[in-house]
ZAKEZA-77577 format. One line per field, with one value per atom (N, C-alpha, C, O): residue number from 1; atom name; x, y, z. Coordinates in Angstrom, 3 decimals. Layout:
<recs>
gufi	c(NUM | ...)
lumdren	c(CA | ...)
px	c(X | ...)
py	c(Y | ...)
pz	c(Z | ...)
</recs>
This chain:
<recs>
gufi	c(1 | 1 | 1 | 1 | 2 | 2 | 2 | 2 | 3 | 3 | 3 | 3 | 4 | 4 | 4 | 4 | 5 | 5 | 5 | 5 | 6 | 6 | 6 | 6 | 7 | 7 | 7 | 7 | 8 | 8 | 8 | 8 | 9 | 9 | 9 | 9 | 10 | 10 | 10 | 10 | 11 | 11 | 11 | 11 | 12 | 12 | 12 | 12 | 13 | 13 | 13 | 13 | 14 | 14 | 14 | 14 | 15 | 15 | 15 | 15 | 16 | 16 | 16 | 16 | 17 | 17 | 17 | 17 | 18 | 18 | 18 | 18 | 19 | 19 | 19 | 19 | 20 | 20 | 20 | 20 | 21 | 21 | 21 | 21 | 22 | 22 | 22 | 22 | 23 | 23 | 23 | 23 | 24 | 24 | 24 | 24 | 25 | 25 | 25 | 25 | 26 | 26 | 26 | 26 | 27 | 27 | 27 | 27 | 28 | 28 | 28 | 28 | 29 | 29 | 29 | 29 | 30 | 30 | 30 | 30 | 31 | 31 | 31 | 31 | 32 | 32 | 32 | 32 | 33 | 33 | 33 | 33 | 34 | 34 | 34 | 34 | 35 | 35 | 35 | 35 | 36 | 36 | 36 | 36 | 37 | 37 | 37 | 37 | 38 | 38 | 38 | 38 | 39 | 39 | 39 | 39 | 40 | 40 | 40 | 40 | 41 | 41 | 41 | 41 | 42 | 42 | 42 | 42 | 43 | 43 | 43 | 43 | 44 | 44 | 44 | 44 | 45 | 45 | 45 | 45 | 46 | 46 | 46 | 46 | 47 | 47 | 47 | 47 | 48 | 48 | 48 | 48 | 49 | 49 | 49 | 49 | 50 | 50 | 50 | 50 | 51 | 51 | 51 | 51 | 52 | 52 | 52 | 52 | 53 | 53 | 53 | 53 | 54 | 54 | 54 | 54 | 55 | 55 | 55 | 55 | 56 | 56 | 56 | 56 | 57 | 57 | 57 | 57 | 58 | 58 | 58 | 58 | 59 | 59 | 59 | 59 | 60 | 60 | 60 | 60 | 61 | 61 | 61 | 61 | 62 | 62 | 62 | 62 | 63 | 63 | 63 | 63 | 64 | 64 | 64 | 64)
lumdren	c(N | CA | C | O | N | CA | C | O | N | CA | C | O | N | CA | C | O | N | CA | C | O | N | CA | C | O | N | CA | C | O | N | CA | C | O | N | CA | C | O | N | CA | C | O | N | CA | C | O | N | CA | C | O | N | CA | C | O | N | CA | C | O | N | CA | C | O | N | CA | C | O | N | CA | C | O | N | CA | C | O | N | CA | C | O | N | CA | C | O | N | CA | C | O | N | CA | C | O | N | CA | C | O | N | CA | C | O | N | CA | C | O | N | CA | C | O | N | CA | C | O | N | CA | C | O | N | CA | C | O | N | CA | C | O | N | CA | C | O | N | CA | C | O | N | CA | C | O | N | CA | C | O | N | CA | C | O | N | CA | C | O | N | CA | C | O | N | CA | C | O | N | CA | C | O | N | CA | C | O | N | CA | C | O | N | CA | C | O | N | CA | C | O | N | CA | C | O | N | CA | C | O | N | CA | C | O | N | CA | C | O | N | CA | C | O | N | CA | C | O | N | CA | C | O | N | CA | C | O | N | CA | C | O | N | CA | C | O | N | CA | C | O | N | CA | C | O | N | CA | C | O | N | CA | C | O | N | CA | C | O | N | CA | C | O | N | CA | C | O | N | CA | C | O | N | CA | C | O | N | CA | C | O | N | CA | C | O)
px	c(-53.037 | -52.667 | -51.459 | -50.432 | -51.566 | -50.451 | -49.265 | -49.435 | -48.079 | -46.860 | -46.621 | -46.275 | -46.803 | -46.691 | -45.296 | -45.164 | -44.249 | -42.884 | -42.650 | -41.987 | -43.185 | -43.046 | -43.776 | -43.267 | -44.949 | -45.710 | -44.975 | -44.952 | -44.388 | -43.629 | -42.423 | -42.129 | -41.725 | -40.561 | -40.970 | -40.286 | -42.071 | -42.559 | -42.878 | -42.524 | -43.535 | -43.877 | -42.606 | -42.523 | -41.621 | -40.357 | -39.647 | -39.062 | -39.687 | -39.069 | -39.773 | -39.121 | -41.085 | -41.854 | -41.508 | -41.326 | -41.418 | -41.055 | -39.628 | -39.354 | -38.728 | -37.334 | -37.225 | -36.506 | -37.927 | -37.911 | -38.515 | -38.011 | -39.600 | -40.242 | -39.319 | -39.205 | -38.671 | -37.749 | -36.605 | -36.213 | -36.073 | -34.991 | -35.435 | -34.694 | -36.634 | -37.159 | -37.221 | -36.840 | -37.695 | -37.779 | -36.386 | -36.168 | -35.448 | -34.086 | -33.436 | -32.753 | -33.647 | -33.075 | -33.650 | -32.933 | -34.944 | -35.566 | -34.996 | -34.675 | -34.873 | -34.322 | -32.887 | -32.498 | -32.108 | -30.722 | -30.699 | -29.917 | -31.550 | -31.618 | -32.020 | -31.502 | -32.938 | -33.412 | -32.517 | -32.784 | -31.455 | -30.524 | -31.219 | -30.884 | -32.184 | -32.924 | -32.202 | -32.614 | -31.134 | -30.259 | -30.934 | -30.699 | -31.754 | -32.438 | -33.414 | -33.497 | -34.139 | -35.076 | -34.321 | -34.728 | -33.224 | -32.413 | -31.919 | -32.027 | -31.383 | -30.862 | -31.963 | -31.735 | -33.139 | -34.267 | -34.668 | -34.901 | -34.745 | -35.084 | -33.989 | -34.275 | -32.754 | -31.625 | -31.735 | -31.358 | -32.244 | -32.414 | -33.381 | -33.123 | -34.478 | -35.450 | -34.848 | -35.054 | -34.111 | -33.436 | -32.499 | -32.532 | -31.666 | -30.720 | -31.435 | -31.005 | -32.518 | -33.304 | -33.855 | -33.707 | -34.488 | -35.066 | -33.984 | -34.176 | -32.863 | -31.766 | -31.250 | -31.000 | -31.092 | -30.613 | -31.650 | -31.292 | -32.931 | -33.992 | -33.973 | -34.031 | -33.890 | -33.895 | -32.648 | -32.715 | -31.508 | -30.295 | -30.482 | -30.115 | -31.047 | -31.289 | -32.283 | -32.181 | -33.251 | -34.245 | -33.674 | -34.346 | -32.433 | -31.786 | -32.073 | -31.845 | -32.577 | -32.881 | -31.594 | -30.840 | -31.348 | -30.197 | -30.546 | -31.404 | -29.881 | -30.194 | -29.360 | -29.502 | -28.514 | -27.606 | -28.319 | -27.864 | -29.422 | -30.111 | -31.106 | -31.457 | -31.569 | -32.607 | -32.112 | -32.861 | -30.863 | -30.320 | -29.678 | -28.546 | -30.406 | -29.909 | -29.050 | -28.278 | -29.162 | -28.449 | -27.047 | -26.077 | -26.938 | -25.675 | -24.920 | -23.712 | -25.618 | -24.961 | -24.944 | -24.436)
py	c(166.861 | 166.438 | 165.503 | 165.872 | 164.298 | 163.355 | 163.792 | 164.432 | 163.447 | 163.756 | 162.656 | 161.529 | 162.983 | 162.007 | 161.394 | 160.186 | 162.206 | 161.687 | 160.690 | 159.671 | 160.980 | 160.071 | 158.761 | 157.690 | 158.832 | 157.622 | 156.770 | 155.544 | 157.409 | 156.693 | 156.008 | 154.854 | 156.715 | 156.150 | 154.993 | 153.971 | 155.149 | 154.076 | 152.826 | 151.719 | 152.989 | 151.854 | 151.177 | 149.950 | 151.984 | 151.423 | 150.651 | 149.600 | 151.147 | 150.445 | 149.119 | 148.107 | 149.124 | 147.886 | 146.871 | 145.687 | 147.334 | 146.456 | 145.933 | 144.767 | 146.792 | 146.420 | 145.295 | 144.320 | 145.428 | 144.409 | 143.102 | 142.018 | 143.214 | 142.017 | 141.299 | 140.074 | 142.049 | 141.467 | 140.756 | 139.656 | 141.384 | 140.754 | 139.431 | 138.449 | 139.414 | 138.183 | 137.067 | 135.930 | 137.394 | 136.397 | 135.983 | 134.819 | 136.930 | 136.605 | 135.634 | 134.694 | 135.862 | 134.978 | 133.569 | 132.584 | 133.476 | 132.164 | 131.494 | 130.306 | 132.261 | 131.715 | 131.240 | 130.193 | 132.000 | 131.599 | 130.304 | 129.400 | 130.211 | 129.016 | 127.785 | 126.691 | 127.970 | 126.867 | 126.626 | 125.742 | 127.421 | 127.336 | 127.563 | 126.927 | 128.471 | 128.832 | 130.021 | 131.172 | 129.721 | 130.771 | 131.689 | 132.898 | 131.150 | 131.994 | 132.945 | 134.120 | 132.441 | 133.273 | 134.355 | 135.517 | 133.973 | 134.932 | 136.052 | 137.230 | 135.686 | 136.697 | 137.613 | 138.807 | 137.072 | 137.883 | 138.876 | 140.052 | 138.404 | 139.278 | 140.303 | 141.424 | 139.937 | 140.831 | 142.107 | 143.182 | 141.997 | 143.189 | 144.170 | 145.373 | 143.664 | 144.523 | 145.087 | 146.254 | 144.255 | 144.670 | 145.847 | 146.849 | 145.726 | 146.796 | 148.075 | 149.174 | 147.936 | 149.105 | 149.812 | 151.025 | 149.047 | 149.643 | 150.229 | 151.288 | 149.550 | 150.037 | 151.378 | 152.294 | 151.496 | 152.760 | 153.868 | 155.010 | 153.537 | 154.516 | 155.019 | 156.224 | 154.094 | 154.486 | 155.275 | 156.179 | 154.943 | 155.736 | 157.170 | 158.112 | 157.340 | 158.682 | 159.439 | 160.655 | 158.705 | 159.327 | 159.653 | 160.271 | 159.235 | 159.562 | 158.596 | 158.921 | 157.401 | 156.406 | 155.700 | 155.233 | 155.625 | 154.899 | 153.415 | 152.984 | 152.648 | 151.217 | 150.328 | 149.106 | 150.906 | 150.137 | 149.073 | 147.930 | 149.423 | 148.491 | 147.590 | 146.536 | 147.971 | 147.170 | 146.347 | 145.530 | 146.544 | 145.794 | 144.500 | 144.507 | 143.397 | 142.095 | 141.404 | 140.506 | 141.793 | 141.136 | 141.733 | 140.993 | 143.038 | 143.783 | 143.523 | 143.288 | 143.561 | 143.412 | 144.738 | 144.835)
pz	c(87.972 | 86.619 | 86.693 | 87.262 | 86.127 | 86.191 | 85.340 | 84.302 | 85.782 | 85.048 | 84.011 | 84.367 | 82.741 | 81.661 | 81.603 | 81.405 | 81.771 | 81.737 | 82.864 | 82.670 | 84.020 | 85.154 | 84.879 | 85.210 | 84.283 | 83.950 | 82.916 | 83.021 | 81.936 | 80.908 | 81.529 | 81.216 | 82.407 | 83.079 | 83.987 | 84.039 | 84.695 | 85.559 | 84.748 | 85.154 | 83.619 | 82.747 | 82.237 | 82.195 | 81.852 | 81.367 | 82.476 | 82.214 | 83.696 | 84.821 | 85.088 | 85.345 | 85.029 | 85.224 | 84.132 | 84.416 | 82.887 | 81.774 | 81.934 | 81.650 | 82.387 | 82.597 | 83.624 | 83.406 | 84.721 | 85.770 | 85.258 | 85.555 | 84.486 | 83.945 | 82.951 | 82.987 | 82.078 | 81.101 | 81.813 | 81.425 | 82.851 | 83.612 | 84.230 | 84.208 | 84.774 | 85.385 | 84.336 | 84.612 | 83.145 | 82.076 | 81.588 | 81.251 | 81.549 | 81.144 | 82.131 | 81.724 | 83.410 | 84.425 | 84.314 | 84.494 | 84.018 | 83.823 | 82.572 | 82.589 | 81.493 | 80.241 | 80.445 | 79.927 | 81.193 | 81.469 | 82.273 | 81.975 | 83.287 | 84.130 | 83.305 | 83.526 | 82.362 | 81.526 | 80.314 | 79.500 | 80.202 | 79.085 | 77.744 | 76.745 | 77.735 | 76.514 | 75.866 | 76.015 | 75.155 | 74.644 | 73.625 | 73.644 | 72.751 | 71.761 | 72.441 | 72.084 | 73.405 | 74.155 | 74.907 | 74.911 | 75.543 | 76.295 | 75.381 | 75.723 | 74.231 | 73.295 | 72.776 | 72.582 | 72.554 | 72.116 | 73.205 | 72.927 | 74.423 | 75.551 | 75.799 | 76.220 | 75.547 | 75.784 | 74.952 | 75.416 | 73.739 | 72.894 | 73.544 | 73.575 | 74.055 | 74.744 | 76.026 | 76.359 | 76.734 | 77.968 | 77.694 | 78.409 | 76.660 | 76.339 | 75.917 | 76.267 | 75.170 | 74.782 | 76.017 | 76.164 | 76.899 | 78.102 | 79.003 | 79.601 | 79.099 | 79.931 | 79.407 | 80.191 | 78.109 | 77.540 | 77.727 | 78.018 | 77.562 | 77.772 | 79.210 | 79.455 | 80.153 | 81.563 | 81.938 | 82.771 | 81.333 | 81.574 | 81.095 | 81.797 | 79.913 | 79.376 | 80.253 | 80.411 | 80.824 | 81.699 | 83.077 | 83.902 | 83.323 | 84.582 | 85.717 | 86.882 | 85.387 | 86.416 | 86.818 | 85.964 | 88.117 | 88.635 | 88.664 | 89.435 | 87.826 | 87.684 | 88.608 | 88.573 | 89.413 | 90.255 | 91.070 | 91.118 | 91.708 | 92.587 | 91.881 | 92.411 | 90.705 | 90.054 | 88.882 | 88.347 | 88.467 | 87.327 | 87.827 | 88.311 | 87.708 | 88.151 | 87.095 | 87.431 | 85.850 | 84.767 | 84.596 | 84.438 | 84.627 | 84.538 | 83.237 | 83.259 | 82.115 | 80.806 | 80.097 | 78.980)
</recs>
């Protein structure tokens, strides 16, 4: 039987990494509106993963 909490956390981690990748591209292209929009999702996912007990030290490339 799969662990639902683990699956939810895994999905959030995948989304977190994807959002960061898009944020880095937006920053490089100087797309400030896009970056700020992505930042809201980034902060939401970051707070969720913190509550879930995920150590973000190694996977958080943005560090905001």
